C-alpha positions in Angstrom: -10.8 -55.7 12.9 -8.0 -54.7 10.5 -10.5 -52.7 8.4 -11.8 -50.9 11.5 -8.2 -50.0 12.6 -7.4 -48.6 9.2 -10.7 -46.6 9.2 -10.0 -45.2 12.6 -6.5 -44.2 11.6 -7.8 -42.5 8.5 -10.4 -40.6 10.5 -7.8 -39.5 13.0 -5.4 -38.2 10.3 -8.3 -36.4 8.6 -9.4 -34.8 11.9 -5.8 -33.8 12.7 -5.3 -32.4 9.2 -8.4 -30.4 9.7 -7.2 -29.1 13.1 -3.8 -28.1 11.6 -5.5 -26.4 8.7 -8.0 -24.6 11.0 -5.2 -23.5 13.4 -3.1 -22.2 10.5 -6.1 -20.4 9.0 -6.9 -18.9 12.4 -3.3 -17.7 12.8 -3.3 -16.1 9.3 -6.7 -14.4 10.0 -5.4 -13.0 13.4 -2.2 -11.8 11.8 -4.0 -10.2 8.9 -6.4 -8.3 11.2 -3.5 -7.1 13.4 -1.4 -5.7 10.5 -1.3 -2.1 9.5 0.5 -0.1 6.8 3.1 0.6 9.5 4.1 -3.1 9.7 5.8 -3.2 6.3 9.4 -2.8 5.3 10.1 -1.4 1.8 13.0 -0.1 -0.2 13.4 3.6 -0.9 14.3 4.9 -4.4 18.0 4.8 -3.4 17.8 1.1 -2.4 17.8 1.5 1.3 15.4 -0.5 3.6 12.8 1.6 5.2 10.4 0.5 8.0 7.1 2.3 7.5 6.7 2.4 11.3 9.0 5.4 11.2 6.0 7.3 9.9 3.8 6.4 12.9 2.0 9.6 14.1 1.8 11.0 10.5 -1.1 11.0 8.1 0.1 9.3 4.9 -1.0 9.5 1.3 0.2 6.3 -0.5 0.3 6.6 -4.3 1.4 4.3 -7.1 3.1 6.7 -9.5 4.4 6.6 -13.1 6.5 9.0 -15.3 4.8 8.6 -18.7 1.1 8.7 -17.8 -1.7 11.1 -18.5 -1.9 11.6 -14.8 1.9 12.2 -14.3 1.3 16.0 -13.8 -0.3 15.0 -10.5 3.2 14.9 -9.2 2.9 18.7 -9.0 -0.2 18.4 -6.8 1.3 15.6 -4.7 4.4 17.8 -4.0 2.3 20.9 -3.3 0.0 19.0 -0.9 3.1 17.5 0.9 4.6 21.0 1.3 1.3 22.5 2.5 0.7 19.9 5.2 4.1 18.3 6.1 4.6 20.6 9.2 1.3 19.3 10.6 2.4 15.7 10.3 1.5 14.7 6.7 3.7 12.7 4.3 3.2 11.7 0.7 4.7 8.3 -0.2 5.3 7.6 -3.9 5.6 4.0 -5.2 6.6 3.8 -8.9 5.0 0.9 -10.8 5.0 -0.3 -14.4 1.8 -2.3 -14.3 -0.2 -0.1 -16.6 0.6 0.6 -20.2 4.4 0.3 -19.5 4.2 3.9 -18.3 7.1 3.5 -15.7 9.9 1.9 -17.8 12.8 3.7 -16.2 15.3 2.7 -13.5 15.0 4.0 -10.0 17.8 6.5 -10.8 16.0 7.7 -13.9 12.7 8.0 -12.0 14.3 10.0 -9.2 16.0 12.4 -11.6 12.8 12.9 -13.5 10.7 13.6 -10.4 13.2 16.0 -8.9 14.0 17.9 -12.1 10.5 18.0 -13.6 8.4 18.4 -10.5 10.8 19.3 -7.7 9.6 16.3 -5.7 10.9 16.2 -2.1 8.5 13.7 -0.6 9.7 10.1 0.0 9.9 8.0 -3.2 10.4 4.2 -3.1 11.8 1.5 -5.3 9.8 0.4 -8.3 7.3 -2.3 -7.4 4.3 -4.3 -8.8 1.0 -3.1 -7.5 -1.1 -5.8 -9.2 -1.0 -9.4 -10.3 1.0 -12.5 -9.2 4.1 -10.4 -8.4 2.3 -7.8 -6.3 4.3 -6.2 -3.5 3.2 -7.3 0.0 2.3 -3.7 0.9 -0.1 -3.5 -2.1 -1.4 -6.9 -1.4 -2.4 -5.7 2.0 -3.9 -2.5 0.6 -6.0 -4.2 -2.0 -7.0 -7.4 -0.2 -10.5 -7.8 1.2 -9.1 -9.8 4.1 -6.8 -7.1 5.2 -8.5 -3.9 4.0 -12.2 -4.8 3.6 -13.5 -1.2 3.4 -11.2 0.0 0.7 -10.0 -3.2 -1.0 -10.0 -3.9 -4.8 -7.4 -4.0 -7.5 -5.4 -0.9 -8.4 -7.2 0.4 -11.5 -4.4 2.6 -13.0 -1.5 4.8 -12.0 -2.1 7.4 -9.3 -4.6 5.5 -7.2 -4.4 6.9 -3.6 -4.8 5.5 -0.1 -5.1 7.8 2.9 -3.7 6.3 6.1 -4.3 7.8 9.6 -1.7 8.5 12.3 -2.1 4.9 13.6 -1.5 3.1 10.2 -5.1 2.4 9.4 -6.4 3.0 5.8 -9.2 5.5 6.1 -9.9 6.6 2.5 -9.2 5.7 -1.1 -9.2 7.9 -4.1 -9.2 7.2 -7.9 -6.6 8.4 -10.4 -9.0 11.1 -11.5 -9.2 12.6 -8.0 -6.3 15.0 -7.9 -4.4 15.6 -4.6 -5.8 19.2 -4.5 -9.4 18.1 -5.1 -11.8 19.2 -2.3 -12.6 15.6 -1.3 -8.9 14.7 -0.9 -8.0 17.9 0.9 -11.0 17.5 3.3 -10.0 14.0 4.2 -6.4 14.9 4.8 -7.4 17.8 7.0 -9.9 15.7 8.9 -7.3 13.1 9.9 -4.6 15.7 10.6 -7.0 17.1 13.1 -7.2 13.8 14.9 -4.4 13.0 17.4 
């Protein structure tokens, strides 16, 4: 009888544990599905907190940038694209990251000065983050995870990977480092989602 009681207790605990795990997993899945890029809070390059929901209604190009990369001249295209479309509701968002080849070694102040003096950058720039690995920033975890972004998931491959986000915060396209901001496929995608209300 004692053995039967112990076994029953063990089974109850196991079942309960399973229910708790299942419930927790379900919550995470529901939360993951309901999130969008607009749900995140980040720090700008001046250290101020920014809720990305302030960009709701805009088409966004989210880019991990670096100052000492072979692709760094793309800052010029990112700025030109921002200027070309900003009055139609388009914003480029630059996220400096030092994950690849140590190509973003500077402080936020140094990065800001470099971008403004070298490329005349006026689009929003943010604090330096990690876009890959154990210390990945939550925004980039969301962008690269198969659970939260199944269509365009996958590790960031190098500096200047690009995600296009529609007016509702949904990721709708992804481009490689080699695909410049002015390339026909990037421009066509931007114009397509700007045309949608």
